[in-house]
Steps between C-alpha positions, in 0.01 A plus 500: 500500500775255435631380834219395731550315826199383699590488866370217716446716809378860531718796594396636844402851389498642851876442506567695179238778464698749707794464260305537174491863387213452251266426794424852624222411748649217704174426685314440170775306324253254345374772266844512338491126426181514295492523124698202381869475422742766619849536362753537781828684480812310602499694829143398586569142395800485734279617787237231441706194404705462822168477688394211280801273510 
């Protein structure tokens, strides 16, 4: 990892889980966030970032 940015506030996951295709079971979305660091595609990044800023 070369470019790391630590955000000061969390991303409200309930606003983005419906748009993230790697989360198959939307009611158990927390299971998909376990296991450490996850590399995001540009598409997934663009879904999450507007909900942060």
